[in-house]
N, C-alpha and C positions, 0 to 999 in steps of 0.2 A: 186650503181653497185657493185656486188659481185666480190671479187678478188679470182681467182681460180688458184691453183698451181698444175701442172701436174708433179709429182715427178718421179725421176729415169728413165727418158726416155733416156736411154743410147744410143740408135740407132737413135734418132730424128725421130720417126715414129708416135708419138701420134697425131699430127695435121693432118696427112694424113690418119690415120686409122679410122676416124669418121668425120662426118660433123659438126664441131664445129660452123659453121656459124649460127646455130639456136640460139646461145647465143649472137649474135651480138647486142650490145647496152644494154645488160642486165648483162654481165659478162666480166671482164678483165682477160684474160688467160695468165699465165706465165709458161714456160716450163723449167724444170731443167733437163739437160742432164748429170749431174754428181751426184754421191751420196753425200748427205750432212752428214758430220760427226756429231756425237752426240754433240760434243762441239760447233758446229755452227748452228745446226738446229733451235733452238728456236729463235735466233736473226734473222736469214734469213727469217723464216716463220711467224714471229710475225704479219705482216700486213694482212695475208690471212684469208679469211672467209671459204674457201673450200680447202681441201687437197685431191688429187686423187692419190691413191697408186697403185702399181703393186705388187701383192703378198706380200712377206715379205721383199721387198727391203728396206723399211723404217721402222725402229723400232719406235713404238709409246707408250712409257711407261708413267706412271702417271706424271713423272717429266716434260715431254714435254707438256702434256695437261695443266699443271699448269702455263706454261709460254706462252700460246697462248690465250690471252683474246678475240681475235676476231674470233676465230675458231668456226664454227657452223656445219660443215658437213665434214665427212671423207668418201670417197668411197673406198671400198675394193673389191678384187676379191675373192669370197668365202663367206661362211656364217659367218666366224670369222677368225681371224688370231692369231697365237700363240704369235706374238710379238706386239700385240695391246692390251692394257689394257682396256677392254670393260667397266669395272666398273668405271674406271677413266673418260672415255669418257662420260658416263652417269652422273657422279657426276658433271661434268663441262658443262653439257648441250650441248654436241656435238653429233649430230645424226650420226650413222654409217650405211651406206647404202651398202648392199651386192650385189651379182650378181644375174642374172636371169637364174636359172637352166634350164628353158625351151628354152633358146636361142639356136637355131640349130647350130650356129657357134661353140659351145663348143664341138661338135663332133671332131673337129680338135685336141683337147687336147689329145684324146685317142691314137693318133698316134705320136704326136710331141715328147713326152718324150721317148717312146720306140725306135723310130727311132734314136734319138740322142744317147741313151744308146748303141744301137747296133753299131753305128759308133764309139763311144768312146771305146767300147770293142775291136773292130778290131784294132783301132789305138794304143791301149795299148799293145796288144799281138804281134803286128808287129812293135812296137817302132817308129811309124810314126812321132811323135813330135820330138824325138831326131834326127832321120835321116833327117827330114826337116831342123832343125837348122844346122846340119853339112853340108848339101848340100848348104845352103845359105852362109856358111862360106868357101866354096870351097872344101869340103870333099866329100867322097864317102861312100858306105855302110860299116857298121862296126858292125851290130847287127844281130842276128838270131831270127826269130819269131817262132810261132807255128801255126799248122793247127787247125781250130775249129772243123772240121769234126772228129768224133770219140771221142771228148772230152766230159766232163760232165759239164753242166751248173747248178749251184746251185742258186735257186731263194729264197732269203729271203723275202718272201711275194709273194702271188699269187692273187692279186687283178686285177683290170682292166689292169694296165701296166704289171704286172707280167705275166698275161695270154697272152698278146701280145708278150712278150719276149719268152714264151714257143712256141708260134706259129712260130716265126722267127727261133728258134733253130732247129725245125724239118726240115726246109728248108735247114739248114746247116749240117744236119746229126749229130746233137748233142744229147746226152742223157740229160734229164732234171729231176732234183730232186728239191724238194721244202719243205720249213718249214716256219711257223709263229705261233704265240701263239694260234690262233683260227682255224687254218687250219686243216681239217680232211683228212684222206686218200681217202675218197670217192670224195670229192671236188677236191683233187689233181689229181686223176686219170681221172676225167671228163675233166680236162684241158690238158690231155696228158702228165702229169708228174708223178713222183713217190714220195710219201710222205716219208720223213726220219726224224729222230730226229734232233734237232738243232746241236748237236755235229757232227753227221754224215754228215750234210750239209757241214760243214767246213772241215771235214776230207776227204770227197770223191770228192769234186768239184775241177775241174781245174780252174774254174772261178766262183766266188761268186758275184752275182749282187743283190743290195739292192733295195727292192720295198715295204717297209712298210712306213706308215705315221709316222711323228714325233709326239709323245705323251709322257705322263709320263711313259708309259709302254715300249716305244721303245727308249727313250733317254738313251744313253750308252749301247745299246743292244749288240754291238760288242766291246769287250774289248781285252786286251792282251791274255786272256784265249782262246777266240775263234780264234784269229789270230794265236795263238800257235798251234792250231789243223790243220791249213792249211799246205799244202805241200810247200816246198821251191820253187817249180815250179809253184805255183798257183797265181792267180791274184784276186784283189778285185776291183769291180766297184761300185761307189756310185753316182747315179743321183737323190736320194731321198732327204735327208737332212743331213747336216754335223754332227750334234750332235748325230745321231744314232750310229756313230762310235766314240769311245774315241780317239780323234785326237792324243794325245801324245803317245798312245799305237801304233797307226798306223805308226806314224813317226819312232818310234823305230824299229818296225818290218821291215820297208822298209830300214832304214839305216843300219840295221844289216844283211840284205839279207835273213831274215826268210820267206819272201814271195817274189815272183819274181817282182811284181810291182802292181800299182794301177792306175785306171782311175777315176778321181774325177771331178765332175761338181758342187759340193756343199761343203760348208766349215762352220766351227763354226762361224767365223766372215766373213761377206760378204760386200764389197770385202775384201779378206785377205790382211794384210799389205804387203808393197813391199818387206820386208825382211823375209817373211814367208819361213820356211825351204822347204816346198813343191816346191816352185818356183825354187829351185836349185837342185832338185833331178832328175837324169837322168832316174830313173825307175818309174817316175810318169808322167802321161799325164793329163794335166789340161785344163778344159774349164770353162768359167765364168758364171756358172748357166744358161746354154742355153737350158735346157730340154724342157721348154714350149715356147721358144722364136722363133716363126715363124711368118711370116706375117699373116697367117690365124688366129693363136691363139691371137695375139695382136689386130687384128681387132675385135675379139669377146670381148676381155677385154675392149677396148676403146669404143665400141658401148654401152656396159652396163654402163660404167662410165659416158658417155655423157648423157644417158637416166636418170641416177640418179641425175646428176647435174641439168639438165633441169627441172625435176620434182620438185626439191627443190626450184629452182628459181621461179617456179609457185606457191610455197607455198603448194605443195602436195607431200611430201617426199614418196618415194617408197622403198620397200624391207628393211625396217628399222630393224636392228638387235637389237637395244636397245630402244624399244618404250617409256620407262620411260623418255628418254631424251627430248621427244617432249613436256613434261609438265614443263621443266626447264625454269626459267625466261629468260635465254639467247635466247631460241627459241621464247618465247612470244614477246621479244623485236624485234627480227628479223622479225616476221610476222607482227608486228605492224608498 
């Protein structure tokens, strides 16, 4: 019987998001509702044959694969993950099974992150997190927010999520400008926004919202230089990935009051340590990487995950991202 670990199920919804009873008698399922630190992951996960991940919540470097001799399958949400060493998985005979792009449930992702982003933006410019804490401590109002109407929203990236943000902005009577490395003026105008240079995006925006994917080109895309172009009354919102912004530069800009504030759903290290400076800053609104975390989205994630595990149990792996792993002796022993 295969031992299956459902990792990083922080809200305890994995077992109710898909019908895992189809594996009854063929797999033993364990749910981990807390994040496993790198220092403990190998020891805790050593007995498992299958690891089921949720996006980048669990890092899977070569050093981890080297210490998991029983591991045969890793399921992922996506075609690949930046924090999963695919070459190491293949070298150790671990099949990586990705998502089903034709799953109609994934339409929910198109709205989940922009909805969270818009809420985080409002919470940030109206200081909702700070005022909530003060209310619970017996206090009353002490901050002044800004109207969104008449302001300029700068979108760093105008893909699926960025376009949805531009759509929301029009309903709030905001002007929208946008830039990314491959964005053209024609594509920008077709989305109801105005193309500007990268520098002008930071100079002219009242709120900059980040919507590019993390890659070698976008890692460290926002530095002290770009933050220095922003107005002291401007805000930065990041629901994409933490390393797109140089974290130390952002901390300094916030602590020195060179920008008004930030709304952050993503971080360099997730979860960030308890003593992380952002946790103590009154001009920062924080959420724990909730962009895609809705019941609808997680239902899609776990439906695909279960399908991949069930296929593997039947000896017919699906959506294999590293086919060479199928020929590894570890897989041959498993099928035998």
